[in-house]
Each structure stands twice: as structure tokens, then as C-alpha cells.
C-alpha positions as CSV (number, residue, x, y, z in Angstrom):
1,X,-35.7,-27.6,-49.9
2,X,-33.8,-25.6,-47.4
3,X,-34.7,-22.9,-48.7
4,X,-38.1,-23.0,-49.6
5,X,-38.6,-23.8,-45.8
6,X,-37.0,-21.1,-44.6
7,X,-38.4,-18.4,-46.7
8,X,-41.8,-20.2,-44.8
9,X,-40.3,-19.7,-41.1
10,X,-39.4,-16.2,-42.1
11,X,-43.1,-15.0,-43.7
12,X,-45.0,-17.2,-40.5
13,X,-43.6,-14.1,-38.4
14,X,-43.1,-10.7,-38.0
15,X,-39.8,-8.7,-38.1
16,X,-40.0,-8.1,-34.6
17,X,-40.3,-11.9,-33.7
18,X,-37.6,-12.9,-36.0
19,X,-35.2,-10.0,-34.1
20,X,-35.9,-11.5,-30.8
21,X,-35.1,-14.3,-31.9
22,X,-32.0,-14.3,-33.1
23,X,-31.5,-12.3,-30.2
24,X,-32.3,-15.4,-27.8
25,X,-30.6,-18.0,-29.4
26,X,-27.0,-15.5,-30.5
27,X,-26.3,-13.1,-27.0
28,X,-22.9,-13.4,-27.8
29,X,-23.7,-11.4,-31.1
30,X,-24.3,-8.4,-31.8
31,X,-28.5,-7.7,-31.9
32,X,-29.7,-7.0,-35.2
33,X,-32.1,-4.4,-36.1
34,X,-35.8,-5.0,-38.1
35,X,-33.9,-2.9,-41.1
36,X,-31.8,-6.0,-41.1
37,X,-34.3,-8.6,-41.6
38,X,-36.2,-6.7,-43.6
39,X,-33.0,-6.5,-46.1
40,X,-32.4,-10.1,-45.8
41,X,-36.4,-11.3,-46.3
42,X,-36.4,-9.0,-49.6
43,X,-32.8,-10.3,-51.0
44,X,-34.1,-13.6,-50.4
45,X,-37.1,-12.8,-52.3
46,X,-35.6,-11.4,-55.1
47,X,-32.5,-14.1,-55.6
48,X,-33.4,-16.7,-53.2
49,X,-30.2,-16.2,-51.1
50,X,-28.5,-13.6,-49.4
51,X,-24.9,-13.7,-50.8
52,X,-23.8,-10.5,-51.9
53,X,-23.7,-10.0,-56.5
54,X,-19.7,-9.8,-57.6
55,X,-19.6,-6.2,-59.4
56,X,-19.2,-5.3,-62.8
57,X,-15.0,-4.7,-63.4
58,X,-13.8,-1.3,-63.9
59,X,-13.8,-0.2,-67.5
60,X,-10.3,-1.3,-68.2
61,X,-8.9,1.2,-71.3
62,X,-7.7,-0.7,-74.0
63,X,-4.0,-1.2,-75.7
64,X,-5.6,0.9,-78.4
65,X,-6.7,3.7,-76.7
66,X,-3.1,4.6,-74.5
67,X,-1.5,3.7,-77.9
68,X,-3.8,7.0,-79.1
69,X,-2.5,8.6,-75.9
70,X,1.1,7.9,-76.9
71,X,0.7,8.9,-80.6
72,X,-1.4,12.3,-79.6
73,X,1.3,13.6,-77.4
74,X,3.6,12.4,-79.7
75,X,2.9,14.5,-82.3
76,X,2.1,17.3,-80.4
77,X,3.7,17.3,-77.0
78,X,2.9,20.6,-75.6
79,X,-0.9,19.2,-75.4
80,X,-2.5,19.4,-71.5
81,X,-3.6,16.7,-70.9
82,X,-7.0,17.7,-70.2
83,X,-6.8,18.4,-73.8
84,X,-5.3,15.6,-74.6
85,X,-9.0,14.2,-72.4
86,X,-10.8,15.6,-74.1
87,X,-10.2,15.1,-77.8
88,X,-9.6,11.5,-76.7
89,X,-13.2,11.2,-74.8
90,X,-11.4,9.3,-72.0
91,X,-11.2,10.8,-68.4
92,X,-8.5,13.1,-67.2
93,X,-7.3,10.3,-64.2
94,X,-6.8,7.5,-67.7
95,X,-4.9,9.5,-69.5
96,X,-2.4,10.6,-66.2
97,X,-2.5,7.1,-65.6
98,X,-1.0,5.9,-68.9
99,X,1.6,9.1,-68.6
100,X,2.6,7.2,-65.6
101,X,3.1,4.0,-66.8
102,X,5.0,5.2,-69.4
103,X,6.9,6.7,-68.3
104,X,6.3,10.2,-68.8
105,X,5.7,13.4,-66.2
106,X,3.2,15.6,-66.9
107,X,4.6,19.3,-65.1
108,X,3.1,22.8,-65.7
109,X,5.9,26.0,-65.8
110,X,5.0,28.1,-63.1
111,X,7.4,31.3,-63.3
112,X,8.5,32.2,-59.3
113,X,10.8,34.7,-60.4
114,X,11.0,37.3,-62.9
115,X,14.0,39.7,-63.2
116,X,13.7,42.9,-61.4
117,X,14.6,46.7,-62.5
118,X,17.7,45.9,-59.3
119,X,18.2,42.3,-59.8
120,X,21.5,43.5,-61.5
121,X,22.7,45.9,-58.2
122,X,22.2,43.2,-55.8
123,X,24.1,40.4,-57.6
124,X,26.5,42.9,-58.7
125,X,26.4,43.3,-54.2
126,X,26.3,39.8,-53.9
127,X,29.7,39.0,-55.8
128,X,31.5,42.0,-53.8
129,X,30.9,40.3,-50.9
130,X,31.8,36.8,-52.0
131,X,35.4,38.0,-53.2
132,X,35.8,40.0,-49.7
133,X,34.8,36.9,-48.0
134,X,37.5,34.8,-49.9
135,X,39.8,37.1,-49.5
136,X,39.8,37.8,-46.5
137,X,39.7,33.7,-45.4
138,X,36.2,34.0,-44.1
139,X,34.4,32.5,-46.2
140,X,33.7,28.7,-44.8
141,X,32.7,25.7,-46.8
């Protein structure tokens, strides 16, 4: 009964009137806009209440899918996480989450230094300098 009377009360007034009445009744609260009144009126008309609807939960991966990921990586440990995601039709972030849950940490080898032609000479020079410092007791550890 209260819902019907509220709806009738809201329909008999313009949105500007509702905004003004709200500001008069609740001066300590921040003012509302006509857009807010319009949104509330629409929700009330569609659902009969203005409570927020519960959102559907995220899609969770089942144990079968997690097992498929682990088996695929067990069979071929050199497969990249992106290739695994593509092959199993699972998102890349989900693959990474499964790996971390199972104490597996994907990594990528990135060569940062390659041996150059004069590396042997540099190493030999370093060893000679170190030996001189050790012999002369100038090495401080």
C-alpha cells in the first residue's frame, strides 16, 4: 500500500517540485538533481523498489579447467602462458592465476649480456689486478 501511495505522490509532482521538497525537508543533506529523481522514478516503476540489484558473480574456473591447465603444462613445460590460454580457450590472466595458485611462476629468459670478442682480455686483466691487490694486501673485504 505504501508503495502505491508513494508512486502516486511522485507522479502528481514535477521533478523540480520533488527536488525543492527534498531540499526543504532535508536541508542538512546535499541537494539532489532532477536526473536523480528521474532515475529513482524509473527504477521504482520498473522494479517497485529502489534497492540495488545483486550482481551476478564472476565466472569461476572449475577444477576440471584448472586440472587441464596443469596437465598441459606438465606435458609440455615450455609452452607459453599465452599459448596455453589460447589452446584451452581460457583468459591469459586466469592461466597466470592458476599457475600462481600452484606455486608455478612463469618466467621469460631474456639474454642481457652476450660474450664479446674482448671478454677474455677483460677477464684476464681483472684477475691480474685482483691477484696484485691480494698479494699487496690492499684488498679490503
